[in-house]
C-alpha positions as protocol buffer text, in pm:
chain_id: "A"
residue {
  index: 1
  type: MET
  ca { x: 11752 y: 17283 z: 13651 }
}
residue {
  index: 2
  type: CYS
  ca { x: 11433 y: 17332 z: 13450 }
}
residue {
  index: 3
  type: SER
  ca { x: 11182 y: 17613 z: 13400 }
}
residue {
  index: 4
  type: SER
  ca { x: 10969 y: 17498 z: 13695 }
}
residue {
  index: 5
  type: ASP
  ca { x: 11274 y: 17523 z: 13923 }
}
residue {
  index: 6
  type: LEU
  ca { x: 11314 y: 17885 z: 13819 }
}
residue {
  index: 7
  type: ILE
  ca { x: 10945 y: 17977 z: 13825 }
}
residue {
  index: 8
  type: ARG
  ca { x: 10880 y: 17811 z: 14160 }
}
residue {
  index: 9
  type: LYS
  ca { x: 11217 y: 17888 z: 14314 }
}
residue {
  index: 10
  type: GLY
  ca { x: 11290 y: 17672 z: 14616 }
}
residue {
  index: 11
  type: THR
  ca { x: 11030 y: 17408 z: 14535 }
}
residue {
  index: 12
  type: ASP
  ca { x: 11146 y: 17058 z: 14622 }
}
residue {
  index: 13
  type: TRP
  ca { x: 11018 y: 16863 z: 14320 }
}
residue {
  index: 14
  type: VAL
  ca { x: 11137 y: 16531 z: 14462 }
}
residue {
  index: 15
  type: GLN
  ca { x: 10915 y: 16598 z: 14763 }
}
residue {
  index: 16
  type: ILE
  ca { x: 10623 y: 16708 z: 14544 }
}
residue {
  index: 17
  type: GLU
  ca { x: 10643 y: 16381 z: 14351 }
}
residue {
  index: 18
  type: GLN
  ca { x: 10669 y: 16178 z: 14671 }
}
residue {
  index: 19
  type: ASN
  ca { x: 10367 y: 16362 z: 14810 }
}
residue {
  index: 20
  type: ARG
  ca { x: 10173 y: 16266 z: 14497 }
}
residue {
  index: 21
  type: ARG
  ca { x: 10276 y: 15900 z: 14531 }
}
residue {
  index: 22
  type: ASP
  ca { x: 10173 y: 15905 z: 14898 }
}
residue {
  index: 23
  type: MET
  ca { x: 9842 y: 16065 z: 14807 }
}
residue {
  index: 24
  type: GLN
  ca { x: 9776 y: 15794 z: 14549 }
}
residue {
  index: 25
  type: LYS
  ca { x: 9837 y: 15524 z: 14811 }
}
residue {
  index: 26
  type: ILE
  ca { x: 9648 y: 15683 z: 15100 }
}
residue {
  index: 27
  type: CYS
  ca { x: 9351 y: 15834 z: 14919 }
}
residue {
  index: 28
  type: PRO
  ca { x: 9336 y: 15704 z: 14560 }
}
residue {
  index: 29
  type: GLU
  ca { x: 8973 y: 15812 z: 14518 }
}
residue {
  index: 30
  type: VAL
  ca { x: 9053 y: 16182 z: 14547 }
}
residue {
  index: 31
  type: ASP
  ca { x: 8989 y: 16377 z: 14228 }
}
residue {
  index: 32
  type: PHE
  ca { x: 9332 y: 16528 z: 14167 }
}
residue {
  index: 33
  type: TYR
  ca { x: 9444 y: 16744 z: 13879 }
}
residue {
  index: 34
  type: VAL
  ca { x: 9726 y: 16981 z: 13796 }
}
residue {
  index: 35
  type: SER
  ca { x: 9636 y: 17343 z: 13739 }
}
residue {
  index: 36
  type: ALA
  ca { x: 9935 y: 17503 z: 13567 }
}
residue {
  index: 37
  type: THR
  ca { x: 9976 y: 17873 z: 13504 }
}
residue {
  index: 38
  type: LEU
  ca { x: 10091 y: 17940 z: 13149 }
}
residue {
  index: 39
  type: SER
  ca { x: 10354 y: 18213 z: 13114 }
}
residue {
  index: 40
  type: ILE
  ca { x: 10628 y: 18298 z: 12868 }
}
residue {
  index: 41
  type: MET
  ca { x: 10873 y: 18111 z: 13091 }
}
residue {
  index: 42
  type: ASN
  ca { x: 10699 y: 17772 z: 13085 }
}
residue {
  index: 43
  type: ALA
  ca { x: 10508 y: 17786 z: 12756 }
}
residue {
  index: 44
  type: TRP
  ca { x: 10764 y: 17575 z: 12571 }
}
residue {
  index: 45
  type: HIS
  ca { x: 10782 y: 17303 z: 12838 }
}
residue {
  index: 46
  type: LEU
  ca { x: 10420 y: 17269 z: 12951 }
}
residue {
  index: 47
  type: PRO
  ca { x: 10333 y: 16982 z: 12714 }
}
residue {
  index: 48
  type: GLU
  ca { x: 10638 y: 16781 z: 12827 }
}
residue {
  index: 49
  type: PHE
  ca { x: 10549 y: 16833 z: 13192 }
}
residue {
  index: 50
  type: HIS
  ca { x: 10194 y: 16717 z: 13124 }
}
residue {
  index: 51
  type: GLN
  ca { x: 10308 y: 16407 z: 12932 }
}
residue {
  index: 52
  type: ASP
  ca { x: 10568 y: 16325 z: 13196 }
}
residue {
  index: 53
  type: TRP
  ca { x: 10313 y: 16326 z: 13477 }
}
residue {
  index: 54
  type: VAL
  ca { x: 10070 y: 16118 z: 13271 }
}
residue {
  index: 55
  type: ASN
  ca { x: 10341 y: 15868 z: 13172 }
}
residue {
  index: 56
  type: ARG
  ca { x: 10454 y: 15836 z: 13533 }
}
residue {
  index: 57
  type: GLY
  ca { x: 10096 y: 15770 z: 13645 }
}
residue {
  index: 58
  type: PHE
  ca { x: 10067 y: 16082 z: 13861 }
}
residue {
  index: 59
  type: ILE
  ca { x: 9761 y: 16205 z: 13669 }
}
residue {
  index: 60
  type: ARG
  ca { x: 9535 y: 16095 z: 13386 }
}
residue {
  index: 61
  type: ALA
  ca { x: 9566 y: 16287 z: 13061 }
}
residue {
  index: 62
  type: GLN
  ca { x: 9238 y: 16468 z: 13127 }
}
residue {
  index: 63
  type: ASP
  ca { x: 9352 y: 16587 z: 13471 }
}
residue {
  index: 64
  type: PHE
  ca { x: 9537 y: 16897 z: 13357 }
}
residue {
  index: 65
  type: ASN
  ca { x: 9409 y: 17253 z: 13361 }
}
residue {
  index: 66
  type: ILE
  ca { x: 9573 y: 17561 z: 13214 }
}
residue {
  index: 67
  type: ASN
  ca { x: 9539 y: 17903 z: 13373 }
}
residue {
  index: 68
  type: VAL
  ca { x: 9673 y: 18183 z: 13158 }
}
residue {
  index: 69
  type: LEU
  ca { x: 9888 y: 18434 z: 13344 }
}
residue {
  index: 70
  type: GLN
  ca { x: 9756 y: 18786 z: 13306 }
}
residue {
  index: 71
  type: PHE
  ca { x: 9981 y: 18979 z: 13544 }
}
residue {
  index: 72
  type: PRO
  ca { x: 10253 y: 19084 z: 13553 }
}
residue {
  index: 73
  type: GLN
  ca { x: 10202 y: 19159 z: 13187 }
}
residue {
  index: 74
  type: HIS
  ca { x: 10570 y: 19126 z: 13098 }
}
residue {
  index: 75
  type: TYR
  ca { x: 10549 y: 18752 z: 13181 }
}
residue {
  index: 76
  type: ARG
  ca { x: 10246 y: 18684 z: 12963 }
}
residue {
  index: 77
  type: VAL
  ca { x: 10294 y: 18436 z: 12683 }
}
residue {
  index: 78
  type: ASP
  ca { x: 10160 y: 18682 z: 12428 }
}
residue {
  index: 79
  type: ILE
  ca { x: 10474 y: 18896 z: 12456 }
}
residue {
  index: 80
  type: ALA
  ca { x: 10641 y: 18647 z: 12221 }
}
residue {
  index: 81
  type: PRO
  ca { x: 10723 y: 18741 z: 11863 }
}
residue {
  index: 82
  type: VAL
  ca { x: 10515 y: 18580 z: 11588 }
}
residue {
  index: 83
  type: GLU
  ca { x: 10774 y: 18311 z: 11504 }
}
residue {
  index: 84
  type: TYR
  ca { x: 10793 y: 18194 z: 11865 }
}
residue {
  index: 85
  type: LYS
  ca { x: 10414 y: 18196 z: 11892 }
}
residue {
  index: 86
  type: GLU
  ca { x: 10395 y: 17978 z: 11582 }
}
residue {
  index: 87
  type: SER
  ca { x: 10646 y: 17731 z: 11726 }
}
residue {
  index: 88
  type: ILE
  ca { x: 10444 y: 17715 z: 12050 }
}
residue {
  index: 89
  type: GLU
  ca { x: 10130 y: 17653 z: 11847 }
}
residue {
  index: 90
  type: GLU
  ca { x: 10295 y: 17370 z: 11653 }
}
residue {
  index: 91
  type: LYS
  ca { x: 10418 y: 17213 z: 11976 }
}
residue {
  index: 92
  type: TYR
  ca { x: 10071 y: 17242 z: 12134 }
}
residue {
  index: 93
  type: ARG
  ca { x: 9899 y: 17100 z: 11823 }
}
residue {
  index: 94
  type: ASN
  ca { x: 10129 y: 16797 z: 11840 }
}
residue {
  index: 95
  type: HIS
  ca { x: 10053 y: 16763 z: 12209 }
}
residue {
  index: 96
  type: ILE
  ca { x: 9679 y: 16788 z: 12143 }
}
residue {
  index: 97
  type: ALA
  ca { x: 9709 y: 16506 z: 11887 }
}
residue {
  index: 98
  type: TRP
  ca { x: 9868 y: 16289 z: 12160 }
}
residue {
  index: 99
  type: LEU
  ca { x: 9616 y: 16409 z: 12417 }
}
residue {
  index: 100
  type: LYS
  ca { x: 9287 y: 16367 z: 12228 }
}
residue {
  index: 101
  type: LYS
  ca { x: 9314 y: 15987 z: 12229 }
}
residue {
  index: 102
  type: GLN
  ca { x: 9316 y: 15990 z: 12609 }
}
residue {
  index: 103
  type: ASP
  ca { x: 9118 y: 16297 z: 12709 }
}
residue {
  index: 104
  type: HIS
  ca { x: 8760 y: 16171 z: 12699 }
}
residue {
  index: 105
  type: LEU
  ca { x: 8633 y: 16476 z: 12886 }
}
residue {
  index: 106
  type: GLU
  ca { x: 8830 y: 16707 z: 12652 }
}
residue {
  index: 107
  type: ARG
  ca { x: 8912 y: 16918 z: 12957 }
}
residue {
  index: 108
  type: ALA
  ca { x: 9287 y: 16928 z: 12901 }
}
residue {
  index: 109
  type: THR
  ca { x: 9248 y: 16940 z: 12525 }
}
residue {
  index: 110
  type: GLN
  ca { x: 9032 y: 17251 z: 12550 }
}
residue {
  index: 111
  type: GLY
  ca { x: 9287 y: 17407 z: 12781 }
}
residue {
  index: 112
  type: PHE
  ca { x: 9568 y: 17368 z: 12527 }
}
residue {
  index: 113
  type: GLU
  ca { x: 9340 y: 17486 z: 12244 }
}
residue {
  index: 114
  type: SER
  ca { x: 9243 y: 17793 z: 12447 }
}
residue {
  index: 115
  type: ALA
  ca { x: 9611 y: 17859 z: 12517 }
}
residue {
  index: 116
  type: ILE
  ca { x: 9680 y: 17863 z: 12142 }
}
residue {
  index: 117
  type: GLN
  ca { x: 9400 y: 18115 z: 12093 }
}
residue {
  index: 118
  type: PHE
  ca { x: 9533 y: 18334 z: 12373 }
}
residue {
  index: 119
  type: VAL
  ca { x: 9888 y: 18325 z: 12237 }
}
residue {
  index: 120
  type: HIS
  ca { x: 9770 y: 18470 z: 11907 }
}
residue {
  index: 121
  type: ALA
  ca { x: 9493 y: 18702 z: 12031 }
}
residue {
  index: 122
  type: LYS
  ca { x: 9712 y: 19001 z: 12108 }
}
residue {
  index: 123
  type: ASP
  ca { x: 10052 y: 19136 z: 12015 }
}
residue {
  index: 124
  type: ASN
  ca { x: 10230 y: 19235 z: 12333 }
}
residue {
  index: 125
  type: THR
  ca { x: 10583 y: 19229 z: 12195 }
}
residue {
  index: 126
  type: HIS
  ca { x: 10624 y: 19585 z: 12324 }
}
residue {
  index: 127
  type: LEU
  ca { x: 10662 y: 19424 z: 12669 }
}
residue {
  index: 128
  type: ILE
  ca { x: 10971 y: 19222 z: 12578 }
}
residue {
  index: 129
  type: ASP
  ca { x: 11205 y: 19496 z: 12702 }
}
residue {
  index: 130
  type: SER
  ca { x: 11022 y: 19497 z: 13037 }
}
residue {
  index: 131
  type: PHE
  ca { x: 11051 y: 19118 z: 13051 }
}
residue {
  index: 132
  type: TRP
  ca { x: 11429 y: 19132 z: 13003 }
}
residue {
  index: 133
  type: ARG
  ca { x: 11476 y: 19423 z: 13243 }
}
residue {
  index: 134
  type: LYS
  ca { x: 11290 y: 19245 z: 13525 }
}
residue {
  index: 135
  type: THR
  ca { x: 11441 y: 18907 z: 13442 }
}
residue {
  index: 136
  type: HIS
  ca { x: 11796 y: 19044 z: 13453 }
}
residue {
  index: 137
  type: GLU
  ca { x: 11722 y: 19204 z: 13790 }
}
residue {
  index: 138
  type: LEU
  ca { x: 11609 y: 18866 z: 13926 }
}
residue {
  index: 139
  type: ASP
  ca { x: 11901 y: 18685 z: 13761 }
}
residue {
  index: 140
  type: ASN
  ca { x: 12140 y: 18922 z: 13940 }
}
residue {
  index: 141
  type: ILE
  ca { x: 11973 y: 18860 z: 14275 }
}
residue {
  index: 142
  type: ARG
  ca { x: 11967 y: 18483 z: 14225 }
}
residue {
  index: 143
  type: LYS
  ca { x: 12310 y: 18472 z: 14060 }
}
residue {
  index: 144
  type: GLU
  ca { x: 12158 y: 18283 z: 13767 }
}
residue {
  index: 145
  type: ASN
  ca { x: 12105 y: 18333 z: 13397 }
}
residue {
  index: 146
  type: ILE
  ca { x: 11757 y: 18250 z: 13273 }
}
residue {
  index: 147
  type: LEU
  ca { x: 11899 y: 18150 z: 12934 }
}
residue {
  index: 148
  type: ASP
  ca { x: 12102 y: 17874 z: 13101 }
}
residue {
  index: 149
  type: ILE
  ca { x: 11775 y: 17733 z: 13232 }
}
residue {
  index: 150
  type: ILE
  ca { x: 11531 y: 17820 z: 12952 }
}
residue {
  index: 151
  type: PRO
  ca { x: 11744 y: 17866 z: 12638 }
}
residue {
  index: 152
  type: GLU
  ca { x: 11434 y: 17884 z: 12417 }
}
residue {
  index: 153
  type: LEU
  ca { x: 11379 y: 18238 z: 12545 }
}
residue {
  index: 154
  type: ARG
  ca { x: 11662 y: 18353 z: 12318 }
}
residue {
  index: 155
  type: ALA
  ca { x: 11379 y: 18382 z: 12064 }
}
residue {
  index: 156
  type: LEU
  ca { x: 11270 y: 18694 z: 12256 }
}
residue {
  index: 157
  type: LYS
  ca { x: 11600 y: 18876 z: 12201 }
}
């Protein structure tokens, strides 16, 4: 299980990928891009998801958009402590270095650069307790533990 399985509970990713393959065969001229919503739960894995879909030929490097989650506030990426924010920035800077060679429109590159700016723009660490309270409620309902799925979130403890 990965962060996207938790965030989009019940999504059949095998079917999503098959749908994309079918789309590429049936209507290859369609302008298709991924529009991901950045939250504290997927911040660490977003670059890998992007690279994976590019490497598998599902999208071109430039065909990736980032929407920054604003609400609920306790799931915003800017709830992270400074050290975690810095590690996200380093990861995104490395991803941007990989991306720039392929992103002639700079659309995806600008998205990751904007995400870095957003991460550092505000200190919302006061929302970490709300994040854990709500997350534990959902873990109990789902009979899961978020840290089994996204161990990087231990940095928020």
